Structures are given as structure tokens and as C-alpha cells.
N, C-alpha and C positions, 0 to 999 in steps of 0.2 A: 504494500500500500504506500502511496505517496502522501505526505502530510503537508507539503508546501508547494508553491508554484514555481520556485526557483529550480534550476537544473538538478537532476539526480545523478550523482557521480558514482563511479565504481573503481576507485583507485586500488592498485595492488598493495600499496603501503600508505597508511594515513597517520600523520603526526598531528597532535593537537597541543597547543601551548596556551595556558590560561593567562590570567591577568599579569601584566608585566609591571605596571605602575611606576614607570620611569626608571627601572633598573637596567640600564644599558649594558653594564659589564656582565650581569647575570644572563642577559639575553644573548650576548656574544658567546658566552661559554656554552649555553645549551644549543645554540645553532651549530657549533662545531661538531656536535654529535648527529645532527640531522641533515645538513647540506650534502654530505657525501652520497646519501641515498637519493636526494633530489637531482644530483648531478648524474648519477648512474642510471636512474630510472625515470623516464618522462611521465610515467603513470604513478609516480609517488606524489602525494599531496601533503601540504602543510597548512593547517588551519589555526588561526589565532582567534581566541575567544573574546577579544575586546579588552578594554581598560588598559590602553597603552601608556597613558599618562596618569598622574595622581598628584594630589596636593602635598604629599610627603615624599614623592619620588625624587631621587637626587639628580636625574639627568633625562627628563622627559623629552626635550628637543632632540637629543642624540638618539633616543629610541625611535622617534618618528622618522628621522633621516635614515636610520638603519632599515626600517620597514619599507620606506620608499625605494631604496636601492634593492632590497630583496624582491620587491614586486617587479622591478625592471629585469632582474637577473633570472627570475623564474616565472615568466608570464604563463598563466594557465595552470600553474602548480601551487601557487600560494594564495590563500584566501583570508580576508580580514573581516571579522564580525564586528558589528557596532555594539559598543558597551555603554553603560550609563555615564562613564566619565567622558566618552566622546560626545554624548548628548549634552552634558553640562558645558563642555568647552565650546561646542558649536553654538550653544545659546549665547555665550559671552561674545562670540564673533558677531552675532546678530544683535548685540547690545541689549540682550536680555540677561540681566545679572542676578537672576534668582539663585543660581548655584555658584556665584562668584567665588565664595570662600574655598570651593573645591577646585577651582581652575586658576586661582590667583598665582600660586607658586609656579605652575607651568608657564603662564604668561610672563612672569618676571624672568624666568630662566630663558625664555625666548629673547626677551629684550637684552639681557646681558650677554648671552652666548653669541648672538648675531649682531651685536653692536648697534642696536637700534637707537638712534639719538633720542635722548629724553632728558628732562629736568629731574623732577622727583620720580622715584620708581613707583609710579602709579599706573598700572596697566589699563585701567578704565579709560584713561585719557589718551591712550595710544593704540586703540584697537585697529584703526585703519593702517597704521604703520606695521603692526604685527601681522595683519592679514596680508599685506603686500609682501612681507618677508616670507610668510608661509607659502604664498603663491609662487614666488621665485624658486622655492626649494621643492616644489611638487607636493607639498603637504595638503593643499586644498584639493588637488586631484585625488590624493590618497583618501581623504575623508569622503569625497564624493563617490568613491568606489566601494565604500563599506557595504556589507550585506547584513541582513538581520539574522540569518541562520545559514547553516551549511548542511546538506542532506546527501547521504549516499543510500545505496540499496539496503544497508543494514545499520546505519548510524545517523543520528541527528546531533549536531553541535550547535549550542546556543551560548549566549553570554550568561544570562541568569537561568536558573533551573525551571523546568516545568513543574508546577505544583498541581496536585490532584484537584483541589477545590477549584482553582481558577480554570483548569482544563474542562471540568464538567460544567462549570458556569458558562463556558463558551462553546458548549455543544459537542464535546468530544464523544460522548456515548452515542449520539445519533450519527456522528461522522463515521465511527467505527462500524456501526450497523448499516451504513449506507442508506439511512432513512432521513438524512439531513436535508432540509429545504433551503439551507444557506448554500449558495453556489461557490463561495470562496473556500480555498484550501484551509485546513485547520490552523497551521502555523501563522498564516497571514492574518488571522483574527486576534492573535495574542502577541503582537509585536511589542507592545508596551511591557507586558508581563515578562517576556524573555529578555528584556533589557534591564528590568528593575526588580523583579520579584525575588523572594527567598522561599525556601521550603524546609521542612524538618526532615533531615536525612535519615534514611533507614526506618521510617515510620509509614503509616498508612497514607500520609499526605504526599509522600514521594513515590508511592507504589502506583504507577500509572500503566494501564494496559495497552501500551504502545509496543508493538513487536519490533522495536529497534533499540539499539544501545543509545542512551541519552547521555551526552557529555556536556559539561558546563564548567564555568568558572564562578566568580562572584561571591562564593560562600565562605570566605576566609575565616570567619569567626568560629566555625565548627570544629576545626582540627588543624594541627600543624603539618599534617601529611595529606596527600590525596586519599580519597575514600573510594574504594571500588566495591560495587555491588554487582549482582548478576546482570541487571539491565541498566545500571546507572553508574556514572563516574563523575565525582565531584573533584575538580582538579585544583582549585585555588587554594594556596597555602598562606596567603597574606603577604606574598612577596611585594616589597616596596611600601607596605603599610605597617608591618610589624618588623622591627629590626632583626636582621639575621635570618629571616625566612627565605627559603630557597625558591628558585624558579624551576619548575619541572615540565616534563612533556609526557604525553601518552603516545605509545606506538601501537597501532592496530595493523593487522590482527595480532592477537596475543595478549592484549591489555598489559603491555610492558611499560613501566614507569622509568623514565630517564631523569637523572638529576645532573645539574651542572657540575663540572669538574673544576677544582681550584688548583 
């Protein structure tokens, strides 16, 4: 069964990286373990689950530039999901400062690392200049290319987890029974939820009758290590949010967890 309207892929190897949160050095180390497969096999895919920047991350601009180059190097093999931190930063770019406290550090880093002329370090006053610098570096095109989810014949990757309650409230039961009168695909109905929601791991609320492996980030508060269940993988460890937390990756098939090397 197909759950979304985006293309359904069938890669031989699939890597999934959760929230980076501005940790460029950790990102570089985990990529060293993944890019050899991307080079050797054109049907190897790498999916990022969103949250590339963060209000606590040490080097968010460097992460964005790394991902821009990665997309150029592996067109058709690397996919970037939209996370809630992307949503917050894009709102600031549009001068909606509802989530400014969560984007301010990234905006300041952009101003300093890219030598954007400024008086006081107040990003709200320099949004046009920051946007221009982002456009020059390919970052606006990167954001425009973000996808809400990634689906294969047997896996669904999202930023935030699918929660049983919200799934059933949005018609999952009828969708599975093919009695749904809503013409949209199921994942397209819950775009806000798969960017922002949380769930209780390993309980009835995360036990969803979808016959695909569900992989997500976003849930760092639950544990310091990735959590693997029969049909669910929660990857976020709090990297870039909690000091010392590692960046990991999932390799499929096999549910193998890779950790960065120091």
C-alpha cells in the first residue's frame, strides 16, 4: 500500500540520519561511514530526517553548506525532510518571528561566519541581508527542495513520529480498509503532525497498523540511544541539544545503527 503521493522508492541500501542540530563535525564523521556506499552504488539512498539547525547548535551554517554540497554530489540519492526547526527558520525569513528564540542563534552564526555587515548583532534587523547570503550559497534552493516525508516499498521516514491518536483522527482506519471518501493520500493529510508531533514510544499510542517500518527523529527526550522496535525506529538522540550526545545513522536492510567515529 502507498501512504503518500510522493514517489515510492526501492533502494538497495537506505541510510537515515536524524536531527543534526548544527553539529557539523559530528555530521562529517558519520558521513565518512556512509558516502562510500553512495559512491559504489547508485541505488543507495541517504535520507535526512530534518532539524539541520538549532538554537544551541555550534555550527548551523556549516551544516547547511555541507548538505548543499552533498545534494550536488549525489543528485537523486540524497533526500532532505522538512523538520520543525526548518519551519521556524523559514518563518523568520518571512519576518514572522513567532519562533525567533529558536532561530536567533542560527541567524547570528550566519551573520558572523559570512561577514554580513551589521551594527549591533540583531538578526531581526538584517533578514534581507541574511536571505541574500543564503541565496548566494544555495541555501534557499536547498530549503525549497525539502520534502515532508520519504517512502519506499517497505519504509516511511518522517521528521516527527506518527502517533496513533492523530492517525485515527485523520482517517487512517478507513484508509487502510479502502473505505475512505477522502481522495488524498494519508501522509498528505498529516503534514503538520509529522513535522511537530510527539508520541509515547513503545506504548499503544505508537502501535500503528501500518505495514511499513516507521523511522523518525524529533524525540530526543526519550532516551540517549536510538530505540528500535519491530515496526518503528526512533533515531534522535538529542545531538546538538544535549551536550555530548552522538549523531547516529540507521542502515537498512538490517536495522544496523552506525555511530560517528572520533
